[in-house]
Backbone and ligand atoms as CSV (ligand in chain L), in Angstrom:
chain,resi,resn,atom,element,x,y,z
A,1,LYS,N,N,-27.693,-66.465,-36.017
A,1,LYS,CA,C,-27.853,-67.968,-36.451
A,1,LYS,C,C,-28.928,-68.601,-35.531
A,2,LEU,N,N,-29.681,-69.565,-36.263
A,2,LEU,CA,C,-30.817,-70.356,-35.502
A,2,LEU,C,C,-30.103,-71.113,-34.444
A,3,GLU,N,N,-30.868,-71.468,-33.532
A,3,GLU,CA,C,-30.425,-72.372,-32.578
A,3,GLU,C,C,-30.644,-73.996,-33.142
A,4,ASN,N,N,-29.800,-74.683,-32.746
A,4,ASN,CA,C,-29.918,-76.032,-33.114
A,4,ASN,C,C,-29.964,-76.878,-32.006
A,5,ALA,N,N,-30.925,-77.432,-31.385
A,5,ALA,CA,C,-31.090,-77.939,-30.062
A,5,ALA,C,C,-30.250,-79.389,-30.165
A,6,THR,N,N,-30.408,-80.254,-31.272
A,6,THR,CA,C,-29.530,-81.317,-31.519
A,6,THR,C,C,-28.208,-81.159,-31.004
A,7,ILE,N,N,-27.538,-80.184,-31.685
A,7,ILE,CA,C,-26.179,-80.043,-31.607
A,7,ILE,C,C,-25.855,-79.512,-30.188
A,8,LYS,N,N,-26.663,-78.701,-29.656
A,8,LYS,CA,C,-26.478,-78.260,-28.229
A,8,LYS,C,C,-26.587,-79.203,-27.237
A,9,ALA,N,N,-27.415,-80.081,-27.380
A,9,ALA,CA,C,-27.623,-81.490,-26.500
A,9,ALA,C,C,-26.304,-82.150,-26.647
A,10,GLU,N,N,-25.956,-82.440,-27.781
A,10,GLU,CA,C,-24.642,-83.223,-27.970
A,10,GLU,C,C,-23.476,-82.636,-27.338
A,11,LEU,N,N,-23.379,-81.430,-27.373
A,11,LEU,CA,C,-22.138,-80.715,-26.819
A,11,LEU,C,C,-22.421,-80.765,-25.228
A,12,GLY,N,N,-23.621,-80.801,-24.808
A,12,GLY,CA,C,-23.920,-80.908,-23.251
A,12,GLY,C,C,-23.587,-82.378,-22.949
A,13,ARG,N,N,-23.998,-83.508,-23.636
A,13,ARG,CA,C,-23.552,-84.876,-23.137
A,13,ARG,C,C,-22.036,-84.903,-23.134
A,14,ALA,N,N,-21.377,-84.652,-24.365
A,14,ALA,CA,C,-19.786,-84.727,-24.381
A,14,ALA,C,C,-19.416,-84.070,-23.103
A,15,SER,N,N,-19.990,-82.787,-22.726
A,15,SER,CA,C,-19.143,-81.991,-21.754
A,15,SER,C,C,-19.322,-82.576,-20.444
A,16,TRP,N,N,-20.749,-82.969,-20.341
A,16,TRP,CA,C,-20.862,-83.532,-18.900
A,16,TRP,C,C,-20.096,-84.764,-18.816
A,17,LYS,N,N,-19.821,-85.769,-19.865
A,17,LYS,CA,C,-18.998,-86.855,-19.807
A,17,LYS,C,C,-17.681,-86.688,-19.276
A,18,LEU,N,N,-17.124,-85.497,-19.873
A,18,LEU,CA,C,-15.552,-85.138,-19.417
A,18,LEU,C,C,-15.587,-84.529,-18.178
A,19,PHE,N,N,-16.729,-83.807,-17.860
A,19,PHE,CA,C,-16.847,-83.108,-16.481
A,19,PHE,C,C,-16.686,-84.428,-15.368
A,20,HIS,N,N,-17.624,-85.207,-15.405
A,20,HIS,CA,C,-17.866,-86.147,-14.397
A,20,HIS,C,C,-16.714,-87.270,-14.243
A,21,THR,N,N,-16.129,-87.492,-15.631
A,21,THR,CA,C,-15.060,-88.487,-15.675
A,21,THR,C,C,-13.694,-87.686,-15.039
A,22,MET,N,N,-13.393,-86.339,-14.939
A,22,MET,CA,C,-12.508,-85.612,-14.408
A,22,MET,C,C,-12.866,-85.846,-12.785
A,23,MET,N,N,-13.901,-85.639,-12.402
A,23,MET,CA,C,-14.095,-85.824,-10.861
A,23,MET,C,C,-13.874,-87.290,-10.465
A,24,ALA,N,N,-14.267,-88.255,-11.161
A,24,ALA,CA,C,-13.978,-89.743,-10.738
A,24,ALA,C,C,-12.508,-90.028,-10.885
A,25,ARG,N,N,-11.640,-89.075,-11.329
A,25,ARG,CA,C,-10.103,-89.332,-11.453
A,25,ARG,C,C,-9.501,-88.435,-10.582
A,26,PHE,N,N,-10.281,-87.624,-10.021
A,26,PHE,CA,C,-9.678,-86.605,-9.065
A,26,PHE,C,C,-9.095,-87.328,-7.911
A,27,PRO,N,N,-7.994,-87.123,-7.238
A,27,PRO,CA,C,-7.239,-87.842,-6.112
A,27,PRO,C,C,-8.211,-87.716,-5.005
A,28,ASP,N,N,-8.162,-88.814,-4.154
A,28,ASP,CA,C,-8.861,-88.978,-2.938
A,28,ASP,C,C,-8.421,-87.929,-1.832
A,29,LYS,N,N,-7.175,-87.850,-1.884
A,29,LYS,CA,C,-6.455,-86.814,-1.007
A,29,LYS,C,C,-5.510,-85.891,-1.813
A,30,PRO,N,N,-6.278,-84.894,-2.473
A,30,PRO,CA,C,-5.580,-83.803,-3.107
A,30,PRO,C,C,-4.716,-83.120,-2.412
A,31,THR,N,N,-3.739,-82.546,-2.963
A,31,THR,CA,C,-2.877,-81.298,-2.301
A,31,THR,C,C,-3.659,-80.113,-2.503
A,32,HIS,N,N,-2.968,-79.201,-1.858
A,32,HIS,CA,C,-3.797,-77.784,-1.998
A,32,HIS,C,C,-3.867,-77.406,-3.575
A,33,ASP,N,N,-2.679,-77.579,-4.075
A,33,ASP,CA,C,-2.601,-77.180,-5.363
A,33,ASP,C,C,-3.656,-77.999,-6.456
A,34,ASP,N,N,-3.802,-79.325,-6.175
A,34,ASP,CA,C,-4.659,-80.150,-7.035
A,34,ASP,C,C,-6.080,-79.484,-6.710
A,35,SER,N,N,-6.444,-79.331,-5.625
A,35,SER,CA,C,-7.719,-78.622,-5.285
A,35,SER,C,C,-8.113,-77.178,-5.937
A,36,LEU,N,N,-7.093,-76.407,-5.935
A,36,LEU,CA,C,-7.150,-75.135,-6.353
A,36,LEU,C,C,-7.247,-75.230,-8.058
A,37,ALA,N,N,-6.340,-76.301,-8.525
A,37,ALA,CA,C,-6.397,-76.328,-10.191
A,37,ALA,C,C,-7.857,-76.782,-10.352
A,38,LEU,N,N,-8.564,-77.715,-9.800
A,38,LEU,CA,C,-9.931,-78.245,-10.094
A,38,LEU,C,C,-10.909,-77.126,-9.949
A,39,LYS,N,N,-10.730,-76.209,-8.930
A,39,LYS,CA,C,-11.644,-75.010,-8.504
A,39,LYS,C,C,-11.330,-74.066,-9.847
A,40,THR,N,N,-10.235,-73.857,-10.097
A,40,THR,CA,C,-10.045,-72.861,-11.303
A,40,THR,C,C,-10.456,-73.399,-12.601
A,41,TYR,N,N,-10.325,-74.825,-12.839
A,41,TYR,CA,C,-10.926,-75.310,-14.029
A,41,TYR,C,C,-12.356,-75.238,-14.045
A,42,ILE,N,N,-13.208,-75.390,-13.099
A,42,ILE,CA,C,-14.495,-75.389,-12.896
A,42,ILE,C,C,-15.033,-74.046,-13.238
A,43,GLN,N,N,-14.392,-73.110,-12.588
A,43,GLN,CA,C,-14.713,-71.593,-12.968
A,43,GLN,C,C,-14.603,-71.157,-14.439
A,44,LEU,N,N,-13.441,-71.565,-14.953
A,44,LEU,CA,C,-13.099,-71.309,-16.426
A,44,LEU,C,C,-14.126,-72.079,-17.277
A,45,PHE,N,N,-14.290,-73.373,-16.986
A,45,PHE,CA,C,-15.301,-74.122,-17.526
A,45,PHE,C,C,-16.747,-73.419,-17.635
A,46,ALA,N,N,-17.055,-72.880,-16.704
A,46,ALA,CA,C,-18.309,-72.254,-16.552
A,46,ALA,C,C,-18.328,-70.796,-17.318
A,47,ARG,N,N,-17.235,-70.164,-17.207
A,47,ARG,CA,C,-17.045,-68.897,-18.060
A,47,ARG,C,C,-17.017,-69.144,-19.588
A,48,LEU,N,N,-16.252,-70.059,-19.964
A,48,LEU,CA,C,-16.032,-70.378,-21.617
A,48,LEU,C,C,-16.903,-71.424,-22.050
A,49,TYR,N,N,-17.820,-71.945,-21.336
A,49,TYR,CA,C,-18.735,-72.901,-22.082
A,49,TYR,C,C,-19.307,-72.199,-23.241
A,50,PRO,N,N,-19.246,-72.972,-24.447
A,50,PRO,CA,C,-19.766,-72.478,-25.695
A,50,PRO,C,C,-21.045,-71.986,-25.777
A,51,CYS,N,N,-21.972,-72.711,-25.078
A,51,CYS,CA,C,-23.397,-72.044,-25.097
A,51,CYS,C,C,-23.477,-70.906,-24.170
A,52,GLY,N,N,-23.659,-69.686,-24.653
A,52,GLY,CA,C,-23.572,-68.428,-23.806
A,52,GLY,C,C,-24.550,-68.667,-22.672
A,53,ASP,N,N,-26.068,-68.986,-23.198
A,53,ASP,CA,C,-26.867,-69.018,-22.237
A,53,ASP,C,C,-26.728,-70.082,-21.010
A,54,CYS,N,N,-26.184,-71.234,-21.456
A,54,CYS,CA,C,-25.943,-72.271,-20.420
A,54,CYS,C,C,-24.843,-71.692,-19.684
A,55,ALA,N,N,-23.847,-71.134,-20.163
A,55,ALA,CA,C,-22.561,-70.497,-19.186
A,55,ALA,C,C,-23.222,-69.524,-18.222
A,56,ARG,N,N,-24.095,-68.665,-18.581
A,56,ARG,CA,C,-24.679,-67.924,-17.739
A,56,ARG,C,C,-25.420,-68.587,-16.515
A,57,HIS,N,N,-26.255,-69.591,-16.865
A,57,HIS,CA,C,-26.972,-70.225,-15.838
A,57,HIS,C,C,-26.101,-70.805,-15.049
A,58,PHE,N,N,-24.969,-71.685,-15.514
A,58,PHE,CA,C,-24.085,-72.377,-14.798
A,58,PHE,C,C,-23.378,-71.452,-13.887
A,59,GLN,N,N,-22.914,-70.366,-14.258
A,59,GLN,CA,C,-22.136,-69.439,-13.431
A,59,GLN,C,C,-23.055,-69.021,-12.033
A,60,LYS,N,N,-24.346,-68.771,-12.351
A,60,LYS,CA,C,-25.120,-68.611,-11.261
A,60,LYS,C,C,-25.064,-69.729,-10.379
A,61,LEU,N,N,-25.191,-71.102,-10.939
A,61,LEU,CA,C,-25.265,-72.331,-9.992
A,61,LEU,C,C,-23.886,-72.312,-9.112
A,62,LEU,N,N,-22.802,-71.861,-9.840
A,62,LEU,CA,C,-21.498,-72.007,-9.034
A,62,LEU,C,C,-21.504,-71.011,-7.938
A,63,ALA,N,N,-22.237,-69.691,-8.043
A,63,ALA,CA,C,-22.189,-68.956,-7.014
A,63,ALA,C,C,-23.039,-69.557,-5.998
A,64,GLN,N,N,-24.112,-70.185,-6.068
A,64,GLN,CA,C,-25.057,-70.686,-5.338
A,64,GLN,C,C,-24.435,-71.871,-4.607
A,65,PHE,N,N,-23.624,-72.701,-5.391
A,65,PHE,CA,C,-23.325,-74.089,-4.927
A,65,PHE,C,C,-21.824,-74.188,-5.223
A,66,PRO,N,N,-20.902,-73.464,-4.229
A,66,PRO,CA,C,-19.511,-73.402,-4.597
A,66,PRO,C,C,-18.700,-74.703,-4.841
A,67,PRO,N,N,-17.979,-74.865,-5.648
A,67,PRO,CA,C,-17.410,-76.028,-6.069
A,67,PRO,C,C,-16.639,-76.884,-4.976
A,68,GLN,N,N,-16.915,-78.189,-4.611
A,68,GLN,CA,C,-16.108,-78.804,-3.647
A,68,GLN,C,C,-14.978,-79.519,-4.215
A,69,THR,N,N,-13.880,-79.429,-3.523
A,69,THR,CA,C,-12.666,-79.991,-4.306
A,69,THR,C,C,-11.784,-80.463,-3.108
A,70,SER,N,N,-12.326,-80.762,-1.939
A,70,SER,CA,C,-11.346,-81.266,-0.865
A,70,SER,C,C,-10.957,-82.837,-1.196
A,71,SER,N,N,-11.893,-83.519,-1.764
A,71,SER,CA,C,-11.538,-85.021,-1.981
A,71,SER,C,C,-12.333,-85.573,-3.405
A,72,ARG,N,N,-11.875,-86.650,-3.903
A,72,ARG,CA,C,-12.752,-87.226,-5.272
A,72,ARG,C,C,-14.251,-87.236,-4.766
A,73,ASN,N,N,-14.519,-87.630,-3.528
A,73,ASN,CA,C,-15.731,-87.994,-3.198
A,73,ASN,C,C,-16.589,-86.724,-3.277
A,74,ALA,N,N,-16.000,-85.607,-2.676
A,74,ALA,CA,C,-16.811,-84.457,-2.645
A,74,ALA,C,C,-16.712,-83.824,-3.855
A,75,ALA,N,N,-15.832,-83.926,-4.705
A,75,ALA,CA,C,-15.980,-83.174,-6.074
A,75,ALA,C,C,-17.086,-84.042,-6.804
A,76,ALA,N,N,-17.188,-85.353,-6.850
A,76,ALA,CA,C,-17.850,-86.110,-7.695
A,76,ALA,C,C,-19.306,-85.813,-7.138
A,77,GLY,N,N,-19.377,-85.754,-6.001
A,77,GLY,CA,C,-20.823,-85.486,-5.389
A,77,GLY,C,C,-21.368,-84.180,-5.720
A,78,TRP,N,N,-20.391,-83.205,-5.809
A,78,TRP,CA,C,-20.870,-81.964,-5.961
A,78,TRP,C,C,-21.226,-81.757,-7.461
A,79,ALA,N,N,-20.449,-82.410,-8.407
A,79,ALA,CA,C,-20.744,-82.376,-9.685
A,79,ALA,C,C,-22.165,-82.992,-10.005
A,80,CYS,N,N,-22.514,-84.220,-9.334
A,80,CYS,CA,C,-23.837,-84.811,-9.638
A,80,CYS,C,C,-24.871,-83.657,-9.208
A,81,HIS,N,N,-24.496,-83.101,-8.162
A,81,HIS,CA,C,-25.684,-82.105,-7.481
A,81,HIS,C,C,-25.805,-80.966,-8.432
A,82,VAL,N,N,-24.853,-80.377,-9.059
A,82,VAL,CA,C,-24.976,-79.304,-9.983
A,82,VAL,C,C,-25.782,-79.641,-11.242
A,83,HIS,N,N,-25.259,-81.035,-11.782
A,83,HIS,CA,C,-25.708,-81.460,-12.892
A,83,HIS,C,C,-27.242,-81.654,-12.735
A,84,ASN,N,N,-27.626,-82.129,-11.579
A,84,ASN,CA,C,-29.018,-82.236,-11.182
A,84,ASN,C,C,-29.781,-81.169,-11.207
A,85,GLN,N,N,-29.321,-79.961,-10.739
A,85,GLN,CA,C,-29.845,-78.702,-10.630
A,85,GLN,C,C,-30.237,-78.194,-12.295
A,86,VAL,N,N,-29.167,-78.585,-13.185
A,86,VAL,CA,C,-29.325,-78.245,-14.467
A,86,VAL,C,C,-30.613,-79.086,-14.841
A,87,ASN,N,N,-30.579,-80.204,-14.816
A,87,ASN,CA,C,-31.548,-81.221,-14.966
A,87,ASN,C,C,-32.943,-80.808,-14.514
A,88,GLU,N,N,-32.901,-80.401,-13.438
A,88,GLU,CA,C,-34.349,-79.880,-13.215
A,88,GLU,C,C,-34.859,-78.725,-13.780
A,89,ARG,N,N,-34.004,-77.838,-14.060
A,89,ARG,CA,C,-34.205,-76.588,-14.682
A,89,ARG,C,C,-34.940,-76.864,-16.347
A,90,LEU,N,N,-34.245,-78.096,-16.789
A,90,LEU,CA,C,-34.574,-78.344,-18.034
A,90,LEU,C,C,-35.588,-79.486,-18.148
A,91,GLU,N,N,-36.225,-79.774,-16.862
A,91,GLU,CA,C,-37.287,-80.704,-16.669
A,91,GLU,C,C,-36.700,-82.290,-17.230
A,92,LYS,N,N,-35.571,-82.483,-16.891
A,92,LYS,CA,C,-35.051,-83.911,-17.088
A,92,LYS,C,C,-35.002,-84.648,-15.800
A,93,PRO,N,N,-35.161,-86.150,-16.011
A,93,PRO,CA,C,-35.148,-86.854,-14.906
A,93,PRO,C,C,-33.798,-86.595,-13.965
A,94,LEU,N,N,-33.924,-86.618,-12.511
A,94,LEU,CA,C,-32.765,-86.456,-11.761
A,94,LEU,C,C,-31.907,-87.993,-11.596
A,95,PHE,N,N,-30.688,-87.846,-11.352
A,95,PHE,CA,C,-29.638,-88.880,-11.577
A,95,PHE,C,C,-29.579,-89.220,-10.002
A,96,ASP,N,N,-29.585,-90.439,-9.386
A,96,ASP,CA,C,-29.215,-90.792,-8.154
A,96,ASP,C,C,-27.854,-90.623,-8.014
A,97,CYS,N,N,-27.379,-89.809,-7.298
A,97,CYS,CA,C,-25.872,-89.673,-7.102
A,97,CYS,C,C,-25.093,-90.896,-6.085
A,98,ASN,N,N,-26.153,-91.682,-5.528
A,98,ASN,CA,C,-25.565,-92.877,-4.968
A,98,ASN,C,C,-25.108,-93.754,-5.844
A,99,ASN,N,N,-25.680,-93.610,-7.290
A,99,ASN,CA,C,-25.144,-94.676,-8.373
A,99,ASN,C,C,-23.966,-94.212,-9.117
A,100,LEU,N,N,-23.133,-93.195,-8.599
A,100,LEU,CA,C,-22.154,-92.810,-9.444
A,100,LEU,C,C,-21.070,-93.892,-9.556
A,101,GLY,N,N,-20.704,-94.532,-8.322
A,101,GLY,CA,C,-19.881,-95.644,-8.401
A,101,GLY,C,C,-18.721,-95.713,-9.680
A,102,ASP,N,N,-18.925,-96.607,-10.436
A,102,ASP,CA,C,-17.997,-96.627,-11.569
A,102,ASP,C,C,-18.596,-96.293,-12.706
A,103,PHE,N,N,-19.691,-95.795,-12.617
A,103,PHE,CA,C,-20.327,-95.099,-13.867
A,103,PHE,C,C,-19.352,-94.339,-14.912
A,104,TYR,N,N,-18.590,-93.603,-14.360
A,104,TYR,CA,C,-17.564,-92.780,-15.061
A,104,TYR,C,C,-16.325,-93.336,-14.940
A,105,ASP,N,N,-15.906,-94.065,-15.926
A,105,ASP,CA,C,-14.681,-94.741,-16.100
A,105,ASP,C,C,-13.877,-94.226,-17.203
A,106,CYS,N,N,-12.706,-93.693,-17.236
A,106,CYS,CA,C,-12.012,-93.111,-18.119
A,106,CYS,C,C,-11.350,-94.193,-19.191
A,107,GLY,N,N,-11.442,-95.316,-18.714
A,107,GLY,CA,C,-10.815,-96.361,-19.633
A,107,GLY,C,C,-9.215,-96.427,-19.929
A,108,CYS,N,N,-8.714,-95.520,-19.072
A,108,CYS,CA,C,-7.201,-95.429,-19.111
A,108,CYS,C,C,-6.425,-96.610,-18.911
A,109,GLY,N,N,-6.897,-97.490,-18.004
A,109,GLY,CA,C,-5.977,-98.513,-17.580
A,109,GLY,C,C,-4.675,-98.380,-16.922
A,110,ASP,N,N,-4.576,-97.319,-16.665
A,110,ASP,CA,C,-3.329,-97.030,-15.719
A,110,ASP,C,C,-3.542,-96.975,-14.243
A,111,GLU,N,N,-2.612,-96.525,-13.592
A,111,GLU,CA,C,-2.623,-96.281,-12.112
A,111,GLU,C,C,-3.709,-95.380,-11.657
A,112,ASP,N,N,-4.381,-95.669,-10.515
A,112,ASP,CA,C,-5.486,-94.980,-10.102
A,112,ASP,C,C,-5.670,-93.452,-10.403
A,113,ASN,N,N,-4.320,-92.942,-9.823
A,113,ASN,CA,C,-4.492,-91.376,-9.876
A,113,ASN,C,C,-3.572,-90.719,-10.880
A,114,LYS,N,N,-2.955,-91.645,-11.753
A,114,LYS,CA,C,-2.108,-91.007,-12.707
A,114,LYS,C,C,-2.970,-90.299,-13.705
A,115,GLY,N,N,-2.374,-88.986,-14.070
A,115,GLY,CA,C,-2.960,-88.213,-14.999
A,115,GLY,C,C,-4.309,-87.236,-14.444
A,116,ALA,N,N,-4.521,-87.648,-13.302
A,116,ALA,CA,C,-5.691,-86.933,-12.606
A,116,ALA,C,C,-5.258,-85.610,-12.139
A,117,ALA,N,N,-5.914,-84.406,-12.395
A,117,ALA,CA,C,-5.407,-83.120,-11.939
A,117,ALA,C,C,-4.121,-82.822,-12.174
L,1,FAD,P1,P,-27.462,-85.068,-20.035
L,1,FAD,O1,O,-27.794,-84.137,-19.085
L,1,FAD,O2,O,-26.278,-84.562,-21.045
L,1,FAD,O3,O,-26.561,-86.041,-19.339
L,1,FAD,C1,C,-25.831,-87.246,-19.959
L,1,FAD,C2,C,-25.894,-88.407,-19.247
L,1,FAD,O4,O,-25.299,-88.130,-17.833
L,1,FAD,C3,C,-27.206,-89.097,-18.716
L,1,FAD,O5,O,-27.744,-89.720,-19.699
L,1,FAD,C4,C,-27.016,-89.652,-17.481
L,1,FAD,O6,O,-26.631,-90.924,-17.876
L,1,FAD,C5,C,-25.799,-89.026,-16.851
L,1,FAD,N1,N,-26.304,-87.936,-15.782
L,1,FAD,C6,C,-27.403,-87.346,-15.824
L,1,FAD,N2,N,-27.508,-86.606,-14.722
L,1,FAD,C7,C,-26.454,-86.617,-13.959
L,1,FAD,C8,C,-25.795,-86.391,-12.854
L,1,FAD,N3,N,-26.581,-85.428,-12.104
L,1,FAD,N4,N,-24.577,-86.735,-12.456
L,1,FAD,C9,C,-24.018,-87.448,-13.155
L,1,FAD,N5,N,-24.310,-87.923,-14.190
L,1,FAD,C10,C,-25.704,-87.698,-14.834
L,1,FAD,N6,N,-28.892,-77.279,-22.179
L,1,FAD,C11,C,-29.932,-76.419,-22.458
L,1,FAD,O7,O,-30.859,-76.520,-23.399
L,1,FAD,N7,N,-30.003,-75.244,-21.573
L,1,FAD,C12,C,-29.088,-74.862,-20.807
L,1,FAD,O8,O,-29.032,-73.998,-20.128
L,1,FAD,C13,C,-27.921,-75.865,-20.647
L,1,FAD,N8,N,-27.014,-75.599,-19.790
L,1,FAD,C14,C,-25.958,-76.528,-19.530
L,1,FAD,C15,C,-24.938,-76.230,-18.802
L,1,FAD,C16,C,-23.840,-76.853,-18.724
L,1,FAD,C17,C,-22.496,-76.600,-17.919
L,1,FAD,C18,C,-23.561,-78.144,-19.643
L,1,FAD,C19,C,-22.639,-79.196,-19.476
L,1,FAD,C20,C,-24.731,-78.432,-20.421
L,1,FAD,C21,C,-25.891,-77.529,-20.512
L,1,FAD,N9,N,-27.083,-77.756,-21.231
L,1,FAD,C22,C,-27.902,-77.022,-21.467
L,1,FAD,C23,C,-27.029,-79.250,-21.965
L,1,FAD,C24,C,-27.949,-80.222,-21.147
L,1,FAD,O9,O,-27.489,-80.225,-19.732
L,1,FAD,C25,C,-27.733,-81.590,-21.587
L,1,FAD,O10,O,-26.384,-81.968,-21.732
L,1,FAD,C26,C,-28.442,-81.957,-22.868
L,1,FAD,O11,O,-29.747,-81.331,-22.989
L,1,FAD,C27,C,-28.549,-83.326,-23.286
L,1,FAD,O12,O,-29.367,-84.048,-22.148
L,1,FAD,P2,P,-29.289,-85.464,-22.073
L,1,FAD,O13,O,-30.897,-85.826,-21.637
L,1,FAD,O14,O,-28.984,-86.319,-23.068
L,1,FAD,O15,O,-28.513,-85.812,-20.754
């Protein structure tokens, strides 16, 4: 089947949105189990990502930049960094990770850490 760049890009935007929003909701002080869950999620995300080529590249990035899951800040900063690595390869503008702030809001309106991890 022919590649459809529009659909592929849409999947990417949706995926990044979920990815970064999960990091923004990850606990500030995660338990060991929280950290392990996020690490496992990221590895499985990289393995099962529907675009095979993307998945292969992303798995290599994870080997080079191991997921940081010791805190919300660490996870969000790491995710921003690896997304920038993908941006660089695709010749897209880099995102200033200092501007993450409240950029990713889940809109859940519940208690800060509820539902995270
Ligand atoms: P996207 O990169 O989708 O970003 C969406 C929005 O997120 C941006 O508009 C910006 O507001 C924000 N953003 C940008 N950078 C960051 C950052 N560093 N941190 C936080 N927020 C940020 N496409 C391919 O063609 N080839 C690939 O190999 C490929 N690999 C991918 C691997 C993964 C794991 C994922 C999730 C996607 C991959 N994609 C790939 C899709 C690609 O990354 C883009 O999602 C797609 O091209 C659409 O790009 P975009 O310009 O709309 O912005």
